[in-house]
Backbone atoms as SQL, in Angstrom:
CREATE TABLE atoms (id INTEGER PRIMARY KEY, chain TEXT, resi INTEGER, resn TEXT, atom TEXT, x REAL, y REAL, z REAL);
INSERT INTO atoms VALUES
  (1, 'A', 1, 'MET', 'N', 6.450, -30.411, 17.725),
  (2, 'A', 1, 'MET', 'CA', 6.215, -29.017, 18.035),
  (3, 'A', 1, 'MET', 'C', 5.368, -28.406, 16.928),
  (4, 'A', 2, 'GLU', 'N', 4.344, -27.665, 17.309),
  (5, 'A', 2, 'GLU', 'CA', 3.481, -26.995, 16.345),
  (6, 'A', 2, 'GLU', 'C', 4.148, -25.715, 15.865),
  (7, 'A', 3, 'VAL', 'N', 3.692, -25.216, 14.723),
  (8, 'A', 3, 'VAL', 'CA', 4.251, -23.987, 14.165),
  (9, 'A', 3, 'VAL', 'C', 4.120, -22.846, 15.170),
  (10, 'A', 4, 'ASN', 'N', 2.975, -22.745, 15.831),
  (11, 'A', 4, 'ASN', 'CA', 2.759, -21.667, 16.794),
  (12, 'A', 4, 'ASN', 'C', 3.798, -21.709, 17.898),
  (13, 'A', 5, 'ASP', 'N', 4.137, -22.920, 18.386),
  (14, 'A', 5, 'ASP', 'CA', 5.162, -23.061, 19.414),
  (15, 'A', 5, 'ASP', 'C', 6.519, -22.636, 18.882),
  (16, 'A', 6, 'ALA', 'N', 6.800, -22.939, 17.624),
  (17, 'A', 6, 'ALA', 'CA', 8.082, -22.568, 17.027),
  (18, 'A', 6, 'ALA', 'C', 8.217, -21.058, 16.960),
  (19, 'A', 7, 'VAL', 'N', 7.125, -20.367, 16.632),
  (20, 'A', 7, 'VAL', 'CA', 7.171, -18.898, 16.563),
  (21, 'A', 7, 'VAL', 'C', 7.477, -18.339, 17.929),
  (22, 'A', 8, 'LYS', 'N', 6.810, -18.848, 18.960),
  (23, 'A', 8, 'LYS', 'CA', 7.041, -18.356, 20.317),
  (24, 'A', 8, 'LYS', 'C', 8.465, -18.651, 20.782),
  (25, 'A', 9, 'THR', 'N', 8.949, -19.836, 20.473),
  (26, 'A', 9, 'THR', 'CA', 10.281, -20.229, 20.911),
  (27, 'A', 9, 'THR', 'C', 11.350, -19.413, 20.226),
  (28, 'A', 10, 'ALA', 'N', 11.278, -19.306, 18.929),
  (29, 'A', 10, 'ALA', 'CA', 12.321, -18.616, 18.170),
  (30, 'A', 10, 'ALA', 'C', 12.197, -17.109, 18.261),
  (31, 'A', 11, 'ASP', 'N', 10.982, -16.617, 18.424),
  (32, 'A', 11, 'ASP', 'CA', 10.730, -15.173, 18.433),
  (33, 'A', 11, 'ASP', 'C', 11.299, -14.490, 17.205),
  (34, 'A', 12, 'VAL', 'N', 11.381, -15.238, 16.119),
  (35, 'A', 12, 'VAL', 'CA', 11.825, -14.692, 14.857),
  (36, 'A', 12, 'VAL', 'C', 10.752, -14.996, 13.825),
  (37, 'A', 13, 'ILE', 'N', 10.270, -13.948, 13.207),
  (38, 'A', 13, 'ILE', 'CA', 9.231, -14.072, 12.184),
  (39, 'A', 13, 'ILE', 'C', 9.915, -14.070, 10.830),
  (40, 'A', 14, 'THR', 'N', 9.437, -14.918, 9.935),
  (41, 'A', 14, 'THR', 'CA', 9.947, -14.962, 8.565),
  (42, 'A', 14, 'THR', 'C', 8.778, -14.746, 7.612),
  (43, 'A', 15, 'ALA', 'N', 9.096, -14.634, 6.342),
  (44, 'A', 15, 'ALA', 'CA', 8.056, -14.484, 5.329),
  (45, 'A', 15, 'ALA', 'C', 7.156, -15.720, 5.286),
  (46, 'A', 16, 'ASP', 'N', 7.651, -16.853, 5.770),
  (47, 'A', 16, 'ASP', 'CA', 6.905, -18.100, 5.755),
  (48, 'A', 16, 'ASP', 'C', 6.042, -18.311, 6.998),
  (49, 'A', 17, 'THR', 'N', 6.066, -17.366, 7.932),
  (50, 'A', 17, 'THR', 'CA', 5.278, -17.475, 9.150),
  (51, 'A', 17, 'THR', 'C', 3.814, -17.153, 8.856),
  (52, 'A', 18, 'ASN', 'N', 2.920, -17.982, 9.353),
  (53, 'A', 18, 'ASN', 'CA', 1.486, -17.754, 9.195),
  (54, 'A', 18, 'ASN', 'C', 1.094, -16.457, 9.904),
  (55, 'A', 19, 'ILE', 'N', 0.262, -15.668, 9.282),
  (56, 'A', 19, 'ILE', 'CA', -0.123, -14.352, 9.803),
  (57, 'A', 19, 'ILE', 'C', -0.771, -14.466, 11.188),
  (58, 'A', 20, 'ILE', 'N', -1.814, -15.270, 11.290),
  (59, 'A', 20, 'ILE', 'CA', -2.535, -15.372, 12.561),
  (60, 'A', 20, 'ILE', 'C', -1.645, -15.928, 13.672),
  (61, 'A', 21, 'GLU', 'N', -0.859, -16.940, 13.353),
  (62, 'A', 21, 'GLU', 'CA', 0.031, -17.512, 14.368),
  (63, 'A', 21, 'GLU', 'C', 1.048, -16.477, 14.869),
  (64, 'A', 22, 'ALA', 'N', 1.552, -15.664, 13.957),
  (65, 'A', 22, 'ALA', 'CA', 2.508, -14.628, 14.354),
  (66, 'A', 22, 'ALA', 'C', 1.849, -13.602, 15.271),
  (67, 'A', 23, 'VAL', 'N', 0.641, -13.188, 14.929),
  (68, 'A', 23, 'VAL', 'CA', -0.065, -12.179, 15.733),
  (69, 'A', 23, 'VAL', 'C', -0.478, -12.761, 17.093),
  (70, 'A', 24, 'GLN', 'N', -0.879, -14.013, 17.108),
  (71, 'A', 24, 'GLN', 'CA', -1.242, -14.638, 18.384),
  (72, 'A', 24, 'GLN', 'C', -0.029, -14.718, 19.305),
  (73, 'A', 25, 'ALA', 'N', 1.134, -15.021, 18.751),
  (74, 'A', 25, 'ALA', 'CA', 2.337, -15.126, 19.547),
  (75, 'A', 25, 'ALA', 'C', 2.889, -13.754, 19.946),
  (76, 'A', 26, 'HIS', 'N', 2.648, -12.755, 19.103),
  (77, 'A', 26, 'HIS', 'CA', 3.213, -11.408, 19.309),
  (78, 'A', 26, 'HIS', 'C', 2.177, -10.351, 18.944),
  (79, 'A', 27, 'PRO', 'N', 1.197, -10.114, 19.793),
  (80, 'A', 27, 'PRO', 'CA', 0.143, -9.153, 19.461),
  (81, 'A', 27, 'PRO', 'C', 0.652, -7.738, 19.182),
  (82, 'A', 28, 'GLU', 'N', 1.822, -7.416, 19.687),
  (83, 'A', 28, 'GLU', 'CA', 2.378, -6.078, 19.461),
  (84, 'A', 28, 'GLU', 'C', 2.640, -5.803, 17.991),
  (85, 'A', 29, 'ILE', 'N', 2.776, -6.834, 17.166),
  (86, 'A', 29, 'ILE', 'CA', 3.073, -6.612, 15.752),
  (87, 'A', 29, 'ILE', 'C', 1.850, -6.138, 14.962),
  (88, 'A', 30, 'MET', 'N', 0.681, -6.161, 15.592),
  (89, 'A', 30, 'MET', 'CA', -0.516, -5.633, 14.897),
  (90, 'A', 30, 'MET', 'C', -0.313, -4.195, 14.486),
  (91, 'A', 31, 'GLN', 'N', 0.456, -3.438, 15.275),
  (92, 'A', 31, 'GLN', 'CA', 0.719, -2.039, 14.943),
  (93, 'A', 31, 'GLN', 'C', 1.584, -1.941, 13.683),
  (94, 'A', 32, 'VAL', 'N', 2.522, -2.853, 13.515),
  (95, 'A', 32, 'VAL', 'CA', 3.358, -2.861, 12.314),
  (96, 'A', 32, 'VAL', 'C', 2.489, -3.123, 11.082),
  (97, 'A', 33, 'PHE', 'N', 1.592, -4.103, 11.201),
  (98, 'A', 33, 'PHE', 'CA', 0.670, -4.372, 10.081),
  (99, 'A', 33, 'PHE', 'C', -0.135, -3.100, 9.758),
  (100, 'A', 34, 'ALA', 'N', -0.625, -2.434, 10.781),
  (101, 'A', 34, 'ALA', 'CA', -1.426, -1.214, 10.587),
  (102, 'A', 34, 'ALA', 'C', -0.580, -0.118, 9.929),
  (103, 'A', 35, 'ASP', 'N', 0.669, 0.011, 10.363),
  (104, 'A', 35, 'ASP', 'CA', 1.565, 1.026, 9.788),
  (105, 'A', 35, 'ASP', 'C', 1.769, 0.805, 8.289),
  (106, 'A', 36, 'TYR', 'N', 1.707, -0.427, 7.862),
  (107, 'A', 36, 'TYR', 'CA', 1.870, -0.782, 6.453),
  (108, 'A', 36, 'TYR', 'C', 0.530, -0.776, 5.699),
  (109, 'A', 37, 'GLY', 'N', -0.546, -0.453, 6.404),
  (110, 'A', 37, 'GLY', 'CA', -1.841, -0.411, 5.770),
  (111, 'A', 37, 'GLY', 'C', -2.444, -1.781, 5.522),
  (112, 'A', 38, 'LEU', 'N', -1.974, -2.762, 6.275),
  (113, 'A', 38, 'LEU', 'CA', -2.473, -4.125, 6.113),
  (114, 'A', 38, 'LEU', 'C', -3.557, -4.423, 7.152),
  (115, 'A', 39, 'GLY', 'N', -4.707, -4.815, 6.678),
  (116, 'A', 39, 'GLY', 'CA', -5.794, -5.215, 7.564),
  (117, 'A', 39, 'GLY', 'C', -5.836, -6.727, 7.718),
  (118, 'A', 40, 'CYS', 'N', -4.671, -7.332, 7.745),
  (119, 'A', 40, 'CYS', 'CA', -4.554, -8.802, 7.744),
  (120, 'A', 40, 'CYS', 'C', -5.333, -9.499, 8.857),
  (121, 'A', 41, 'ILE', 'N', -5.382, -8.866, 9.988),
  (122, 'A', 41, 'ILE', 'CA', -5.969, -9.539, 11.140),
  (123, 'A', 41, 'ILE', 'C', -7.433, -9.845, 10.905),
  (124, 'A', 42, 'GLY', 'N', -8.148, -8.966, 10.253),
  (125, 'A', 42, 'GLY', 'CA', -9.568, -9.195, 9.990),
  (126, 'A', 42, 'GLY', 'C', -9.831, -9.931, 8.690),
  (127, 'A', 43, 'CYS', 'N', -8.803, -10.259, 7.955),
  (128, 'A', 43, 'CYS', 'CA', -8.962, -10.914, 6.655),
  (129, 'A', 43, 'CYS', 'C', -9.086, -12.410, 6.836),
  (130, 'A', 44, 'MET', 'N', -10.043, -12.999, 6.134),
  (131, 'A', 44, 'MET', 'CA', -10.254, -14.444, 6.206),
  (132, 'A', 44, 'MET', 'C', -9.008, -15.213, 5.767),
  (133, 'A', 45, 'ALA', 'N', -8.262, -14.692, 4.816),
  (134, 'A', 45, 'ALA', 'CA', -7.076, -15.365, 4.287),
  (135, 'A', 45, 'ALA', 'C', -5.959, -15.457, 5.323),
  (136, 'A', 46, 'ALA', 'N', -6.001, -14.628, 6.370),
  (137, 'A', 46, 'ALA', 'CA', -4.936, -14.606, 7.373),
  (138, 'A', 46, 'ALA', 'C', -4.805, -15.945, 8.096),
  (139, 'A', 47, 'ARG', 'N', -5.844, -16.725, 8.081),
  (140, 'A', 47, 'ARG', 'CA', -5.811, -18.033, 8.761),
  (141, 'A', 47, 'ARG', 'C', -4.905, -19.025, 8.031),
  (142, 'A', 48, 'PHE', 'N', -4.743, -18.843, 6.724),
  (143, 'A', 48, 'PHE', 'CA', -3.927, -19.805, 5.966),
  (144, 'A', 48, 'PHE', 'C', -2.798, -19.169, 5.186),
  (145, 'A', 49, 'GLU', 'N', -2.732, -17.851, 5.154),
  (146, 'A', 49, 'GLU', 'CA', -1.689, -17.168, 4.383),
  (147, 'A', 49, 'GLU', 'C', -0.473, -16.875, 5.252),
  (148, 'A', 50, 'THR', 'N', 0.693, -16.869, 4.611),
  (149, 'A', 50, 'THR', 'CA', 1.896, -16.445, 5.309),
  (150, 'A', 50, 'THR', 'C', 2.024, -14.926, 5.200),
  (151, 'A', 51, 'ILE', 'N', 2.891, -14.367, 6.012),
  (152, 'A', 51, 'ILE', 'CA', 3.127, -12.928, 5.943),
  (153, 'A', 51, 'ILE', 'C', 3.649, -12.553, 4.571),
  (154, 'A', 52, 'GLY', 'N', 4.534, -13.347, 4.046),
  (155, 'A', 52, 'GLY', 'CA', 5.082, -13.069, 2.713),
  (156, 'A', 52, 'GLY', 'C', 4.018, -13.080, 1.629),
  (157, 'A', 53, 'GLU', 'N', 3.109, -14.035, 1.692),
  (158, 'A', 53, 'GLU', 'CA', 2.042, -14.118, 0.698),
  (159, 'A', 53, 'GLU', 'C', 1.101, -12.919, 0.818),
  (160, 'A', 54, 'GLY', 'N', 0.715, -12.586, 2.040),
  (161, 'A', 54, 'GLY', 'CA', -0.208, -11.475, 2.246),
  (162, 'A', 54, 'GLY', 'C', 0.384, -10.140, 1.853),
  (163, 'A', 55, 'ALA', 'N', 1.606, -9.885, 2.299),
  (164, 'A', 55, 'ALA', 'CA', 2.261, -8.616, 1.967),
  (165, 'A', 55, 'ALA', 'C', 2.588, -8.540, 0.478),
  (166, 'A', 56, 'GLY', 'N', 3.008, -9.646, -0.092),
  (167, 'A', 56, 'GLY', 'CA', 3.311, -9.680, -1.509),
  (168, 'A', 56, 'GLY', 'C', 2.086, -9.404, -2.365),
  (169, 'A', 57, 'ALA', 'N', 0.938, -9.892, -1.932),
  (170, 'A', 57, 'ALA', 'CA', -0.312, -9.669, -2.664),
  (171, 'A', 57, 'ALA', 'C', -0.685, -8.190, -2.677),
  (172, 'A', 58, 'HIS', 'N', -0.177, -7.448, -1.691),
  (173, 'A', 58, 'HIS', 'CA', -0.452, -6.014, -1.612),
  (174, 'A', 58, 'HIS', 'C', 0.696, -5.191, -2.202),
  (175, 'A', 59, 'GLY', 'N', 1.665, -5.864, -2.819),
  (176, 'A', 59, 'GLY', 'CA', 2.770, -5.171, -3.466),
  (177, 'A', 59, 'GLY', 'C', 3.766, -4.548, -2.515),
  (178, 'A', 60, 'LEU', 'N', 3.853, -5.044, -1.297),
  (179, 'A', 60, 'LEU', 'CA', 4.759, -4.470, -0.308),
  (180, 'A', 60, 'LEU', 'C', 6.143, -5.097, -0.379),
  (181, 'A', 61, 'ASP', 'N', 7.106, -4.385, 0.170),
  (182, 'A', 61, 'ASP', 'CA', 8.477, -4.858, 0.283),
  (183, 'A', 61, 'ASP', 'C', 8.511, -5.847, 1.462),
  (184, 'A', 62, 'VAL', 'N', 8.442, -7.125, 1.162),
  (185, 'A', 62, 'VAL', 'CA', 8.325, -8.162, 2.204),
  (186, 'A', 62, 'VAL', 'C', 9.540, -8.168, 3.140),
  (187, 'A', 63, 'PRO', 'N', 10.776, -8.137, 2.644),
  (188, 'A', 63, 'PRO', 'CA', 11.918, -8.145, 3.574),
  (189, 'A', 63, 'PRO', 'C', 11.910, -6.971, 4.565),
  (190, 'A', 64, 'THR', 'N', 11.487, -5.806, 4.102),
  (191, 'A', 64, 'THR', 'CA', 11.444, -4.654, 5.017),
  (192, 'A', 64, 'THR', 'C', 10.345, -4.826, 6.056),
  (193, 'A', 65, 'LEU', 'N', 9.198, -5.335, 5.649),
  (194, 'A', 65, 'LEU', 'CA', 8.110, -5.612, 6.593),
  (195, 'A', 65, 'LEU', 'C', 8.577, -6.614, 7.642),
  (196, 'A', 66, 'ILE', 'N', 9.211, -7.692, 7.221),
  (197, 'A', 66, 'ILE', 'CA', 9.694, -8.711, 8.144),
  (198, 'A', 66, 'ILE', 'C', 10.710, -8.118, 9.120),
  (199, 'A', 67, 'LYS', 'N', 11.599, -7.286, 8.612),
  (200, 'A', 67, 'LYS', 'CA', 12.582, -6.604, 9.461),
  (201, 'A', 67, 'LYS', 'C', 11.881, -5.759, 10.510),
  (202, 'A', 68, 'ASP', 'N', 10.888, -4.987, 10.119),
  (203, 'A', 68, 'ASP', 'CA', 10.165, -4.138, 11.053),
  (204, 'A', 68, 'ASP', 'C', 9.387, -4.951, 12.082),
  (205, 'A', 69, 'ILE', 'N', 8.813, -6.050, 11.654),
  (206, 'A', 69, 'ILE', 'CA', 8.092, -6.928, 12.602),
  (207, 'A', 69, 'ILE', 'C', 9.056, -7.468, 13.650),
  (208, 'A', 70, 'ASN', 'N', 10.203, -7.971, 13.214),
  (209, 'A', 70, 'ASN', 'CA', 11.163, -8.524, 14.169),
  (210, 'A', 70, 'ASN', 'C', 11.755, -7.454, 15.087),
  (211, 'A', 71, 'GLU', 'N', 11.941, -6.246, 14.572),
  (212, 'A', 71, 'GLU', 'CA', 12.420, -5.149, 15.431),
  (213, 'A', 71, 'GLU', 'C', 11.375, -4.809, 16.483),
  (214, 'A', 72, 'CYS', 'N', 10.109, -4.852, 16.113),
  (215, 'A', 72, 'CYS', 'CA', 9.020, -4.593, 17.061),
  (216, 'A', 72, 'CYS', 'C', 9.014, -5.648, 18.171),
  (217, 'A', 73, 'ILE', 'N', 9.170, -6.899, 17.792),
  (218, 'A', 73, 'ILE', 'CA', 9.196, -7.979, 18.773),
  (219, 'A', 73, 'ILE', 'C', 10.383, -7.808, 19.717),
  (220, 'A', 74, 'LYS', 'N', 11.547, -7.495, 19.157),
  (221, 'A', 74, 'LYS', 'CA', 12.741, -7.311, 19.973),
  (222, 'A', 74, 'LYS', 'C', 12.584, -6.146, 20.939),
  (223, 'A', 75, 'ALA', 'N', 12.038, -5.020, 20.444),
  (224, 'A', 75, 'ALA', 'CA', 11.831, -3.846, 21.295),
  (225, 'A', 75, 'ALA', 'C', 10.853, -4.155, 22.418),
  (226, 'A', 76, 'ASN', 'N', 9.817, -4.918, 22.110),
  (227, 'A', 76, 'ASN', 'CA', 8.824, -5.260, 23.127),
  (228, 'A', 76, 'ASN', 'C', 9.421, -6.199, 24.186),
  (229, 'A', 77, 'ALA', 'N', 10.330, -7.075, 23.776),
  (230, 'A', 77, 'ALA', 'CA', 10.959, -8.009, 24.693),
  (231, 'A', 77, 'ALA', 'C', 11.868, -7.288, 25.690),
  (232, 'A', 78, 'LEU', 'N', 12.375, -6.128, 25.293),
  (233, 'A', 78, 'LEU', 'CA', 13.283, -5.365, 26.145),
  (234, 'A', 78, 'LEU', 'C', 12.550, -4.538, 27.195),
  (235, 'A', 79, 'LYS', 'N', 11.234, -4.458, 27.072),
  (236, 'A', 79, 'LYS', 'CA', 10.441, -3.650, 28.016),
  (237, 'A', 79, 'LYS', 'C', 10.282, -4.346, 29.339);
């Protein structure tokens, strides 16, 4: 199983999840990235960086970002 398949199956994002793979599996989380001021989607590093690495590089609270991303995914699944 590829990482991208694991993200789709588990529907749980962690700090170790690749940015692009997470967004491809859950496009709704782009708004969470925007809310945090992260332009990760257009960044070249997003192809190989994890969410934890990217958010950490910007000095963000990674656990809170991950929590908000997963809440967004859960809310979208309930629609």
